[in-house]
Legacy VTK file of the C-alpha trace (Angstrom):
# vtk DataFile Version 3.0
C-alpha trace
ASCII
DATASET POLYDATA
POINTS 268 float
95.790 33.450 98.015
96.983 32.919 94.368
97.102 29.324 93.146
98.901 27.668 90.190
96.771 25.771 88.349
97.146 23.286 85.512
94.935 24.231 82.668
94.439 22.669 79.243
92.750 24.578 76.282
90.395 22.653 74.519
89.537 24.943 71.782
91.642 28.162 70.734
90.970 30.051 67.771
92.040 33.750 66.646
90.569 36.094 64.497
91.278 39.723 63.787
88.711 42.141 64.287
87.436 45.798 65.813
88.155 45.994 69.480
86.172 43.345 71.741
83.789 45.252 74.316
81.467 42.500 75.446
81.490 38.681 75.556
78.463 36.672 76.330
77.750 32.666 76.183
74.464 30.930 74.885
73.046 28.815 77.874
72.578 26.057 75.153
74.357 26.500 71.956
78.118 26.360 71.417
78.112 30.217 70.911
80.184 33.193 71.958
78.517 36.385 71.391
80.718 39.507 71.317
79.925 43.274 70.976
82.357 45.051 68.954
83.876 48.672 68.901
82.697 49.046 65.119
79.053 48.946 66.232
78.681 45.168 65.207
77.701 41.989 66.848
79.319 38.601 66.150
78.280 34.781 67.129
81.209 32.420 67.102
80.922 28.620 67.429
83.505 27.652 69.903
83.771 24.131 68.834
83.975 24.695 65.050
85.926 27.851 65.587
83.839 29.534 62.877
81.699 32.675 62.938
77.929 31.771 62.589
76.525 35.168 62.283
77.068 38.793 62.217
74.841 41.937 62.153
75.732 45.472 62.224
73.570 47.487 64.572
75.144 51.007 64.996
77.815 53.083 63.686
78.750 53.587 67.531
80.786 51.006 69.541
78.416 47.935 71.042
79.586 48.045 74.758
77.244 45.292 76.015
75.245 42.404 74.175
73.611 39.575 75.975
71.591 36.713 74.434
67.959 36.523 75.493
67.813 32.424 74.607
64.362 32.075 75.391
63.051 34.475 72.766
65.996 33.691 70.176
67.035 37.158 70.593
70.174 39.601 71.169
70.067 42.617 73.171
72.838 45.248 72.697
73.542 48.810 74.017
76.012 51.242 72.300
77.302 54.521 72.354
74.798 56.039 70.345
72.643 55.727 73.969
70.187 53.236 72.077
69.521 49.585 72.963
68.453 47.284 70.108
66.921 43.969 70.091
67.365 41.450 67.134
66.452 38.166 66.332
69.772 36.002 66.214
67.801 33.609 63.578
66.959 36.200 60.810
68.972 39.191 62.019
65.502 41.116 62.083
65.321 43.978 64.397
62.557 43.635 66.993
62.931 47.171 68.820
65.257 49.869 69.386
64.912 52.810 71.803
66.671 55.541 73.427
66.372 56.546 77.350
69.422 57.079 78.786
71.372 60.356 78.166
74.983 58.824 78.089
76.729 55.704 77.004
75.116 52.707 78.169
77.900 50.251 79.794
75.947 47.072 81.304
73.157 45.064 80.150
71.761 41.936 82.434
68.625 39.670 81.520
66.499 38.416 84.132
66.439 34.708 84.264
62.621 34.324 83.899
60.772 37.230 83.874
60.715 39.569 80.547
63.048 41.931 82.384
66.231 43.739 81.606
68.502 46.315 83.206
70.296 48.800 81.473
73.470 50.520 83.442
74.746 53.972 82.249
77.228 56.982 82.373
74.119 58.913 83.371
74.452 57.602 86.676
71.587 55.562 86.859
69.988 52.056 85.950
66.775 51.221 84.135
64.599 48.282 84.071
62.517 47.250 80.790
59.689 44.997 80.195
59.816 43.464 76.828
56.135 42.094 77.367
55.028 45.795 77.397
56.562 46.685 74.310
59.631 47.501 76.289
58.269 49.909 78.617
60.659 51.447 81.077
59.305 50.430 84.282
61.798 51.925 86.782
64.655 54.241 87.038
67.193 53.480 89.687
69.028 56.519 91.084
71.814 56.468 93.997
74.991 56.536 92.314
77.161 59.807 91.962
79.309 58.407 89.293
79.279 56.104 85.928
77.462 52.792 86.497
79.661 50.299 84.840
78.091 46.939 85.689
74.714 45.386 86.276
74.103 41.614 87.459
71.046 39.843 88.910
71.202 37.701 91.884
70.625 34.083 90.907
69.426 32.934 94.254
67.084 35.662 94.508
66.497 37.602 91.158
63.929 40.273 92.563
67.192 41.952 93.420
70.428 43.075 91.529
73.815 44.747 92.167
75.637 47.677 90.209
79.162 48.525 90.245
80.099 52.318 89.998
83.135 54.421 89.286
82.027 56.432 92.617
83.718 53.272 94.316
80.774 51.587 95.494
78.597 48.462 94.962
74.942 48.874 95.375
71.815 46.236 95.837
68.611 47.051 94.346
65.160 45.669 94.386
63.008 45.398 91.248
60.359 46.832 93.065
62.061 49.775 94.442
64.087 52.955 92.756
66.212 53.319 95.978
69.053 51.186 96.667
68.294 48.817 99.719
72.144 48.281 100.487
75.801 50.116 99.577
78.883 48.222 99.868
81.756 50.767 100.411
85.537 49.215 100.699
87.077 49.751 97.371
89.666 52.848 97.433
88.900 53.651 93.715
85.991 53.239 91.115
84.464 49.728 90.648
84.133 48.331 87.128
82.467 44.961 87.558
80.514 42.964 90.042
79.064 39.436 90.012
77.314 36.875 92.325
78.594 33.417 93.216
77.654 30.768 95.790
80.452 28.851 97.598
79.451 26.160 100.546
75.993 27.255 100.205
76.710 30.827 101.115
76.050 33.751 98.657
78.877 36.023 97.748
79.430 39.205 95.698
82.782 40.025 94.015
83.987 42.966 92.529
86.676 44.637 90.244
88.132 47.942 90.805
90.672 50.556 89.609
92.695 49.990 92.872
94.015 46.814 91.326
92.166 44.258 93.520
89.096 42.321 93.644
86.855 42.084 96.843
84.910 39.293 98.015
81.698 40.323 100.040
79.296 38.116 102.242
76.036 39.440 101.153
74.315 38.776 104.177
77.138 40.051 106.823
77.591 43.273 104.395
81.459 42.745 105.019
84.370 42.334 102.802
85.930 39.053 103.668
88.817 38.762 101.090
90.837 41.361 99.037
92.435 39.515 95.936
95.690 41.272 95.317
98.312 40.631 92.483
97.139 42.432 89.722
99.358 45.472 88.433
96.604 47.427 86.960
92.654 47.970 86.712
90.576 45.071 87.293
87.868 45.014 84.532
86.126 41.908 84.676
85.273 38.933 87.465
83.296 35.634 87.312
83.030 32.605 89.154
83.074 29.182 87.676
79.555 27.832 87.450
80.833 24.037 89.276
84.376 24.353 90.299
85.328 26.331 93.372
87.321 29.157 91.677
87.148 32.833 90.845
88.512 34.720 87.523
89.786 38.046 87.518
91.039 39.794 84.329
93.005 43.112 84.345
94.450 45.799 82.178
97.807 44.596 83.247
96.931 41.945 80.425
96.628 39.169 82.709
93.950 36.697 83.625
94.085 35.205 87.346
92.295 32.404 88.574
91.818 31.970 92.316
90.776 29.064 94.366
87.827 30.042 96.626
88.534 27.055 98.942
91.865 27.973 99.717
91.163 31.636 100.533
88.461 30.401 102.654
86.476 33.702 102.878
86.137 33.608 106.581
84.537 36.735 108.119
87.129 38.696 110.048
LINES 1 269
268 0 1 2 3 4 5 6 7 8 9 10 11 12 13 14 15 16 17 18 19 20 21 22 23 24 25 26 27 28 29 30 31 32 33 34 35 36 37 38 39 40 41 42 43 44 45 46 47 48 49 50 51 52 53 54 55 56 57 58 59 60 61 62 63 64 65 66 67 68 69 70 71 72 73 74 75 76 77 78 79 80 81 82 83 84 85 86 87 88 89 90 91 92 93 94 95 96 97 98 99 100 101 102 103 104 105 106 107 108 109 110 111 112 113 114 115 116 117 118 119 120 121 122 123 124 125 126 127 128 129 130 131 132 133 134 135 136 137 138 139 140 141 142 143 144 145 146 147 148 149 150 151 152 153 154 155 156 157 158 159 160 161 162 163 164 165 166 167 168 169 170 171 172 173 174 175 176 177 178 179 180 181 182 183 184 185 186 187 188 189 190 191 192 193 194 195 196 197 198 199 200 201 202 203 204 205 206 207 208 209 210 211 212 213 214 215 216 217 218 219 220 221 222 223 224 225 226 227 228 229 230 231 232 233 234 235 236 237 238 239 240 241 242 243 244 245 246 247 248 249 250 251 252 253 254 255 256 257 258 259 260 261 262 263 264 265 266 267
């Protein structure tokens, strides 16, 4: 059930830029990291509404950029198939490497190990270890189309989920190159996926080109709720860290907020 909530904007600012391809929040600083179509990354302070830093990384679009806060780094992936790492304090390049054979769509940073997973249009995911000079520890194969999104499981970060235009979600372990679980229920490709906890239970949410988002019970392996109401592809999903709400964004130019207490997420 879609809910009408009363929201007040605490900070609002508008700045013309190249198309924004990714957004990430710093865990302790009031910073928003954006990856731009121009090949640059920018860090904005959402309290002062000013740009703190900007770095030109590539001549190709940056599709995914993430903070690695414990190292004071930013990691970014661009359409030239390179992953680049730089210090957000100095702008100094830490590393750059090319291993994928097509666009890199998404990056996920492990919460405490020196790992990053990358997802690509070459249908594979790769696990990188920055303590081993960014060695590729493992390649994960199993999808049959572009891999659009990757996210670590916050309750069990030895596992992660991927979303693909082949219409599936897959769950992987960092210890195995084969998927440990496949979730199949969308009618078209899946663009995004994320984990969340509700009533002490673990769920996944996915967004698809079938205009819906689905909630999956991680343990029963069932889709327990389909969120309908968007008029175009659902391209981003997330849950609030404290409130029982889910947020979906679509190419229909809307963002919807869903109350997961009301929807209930009961297994059929």
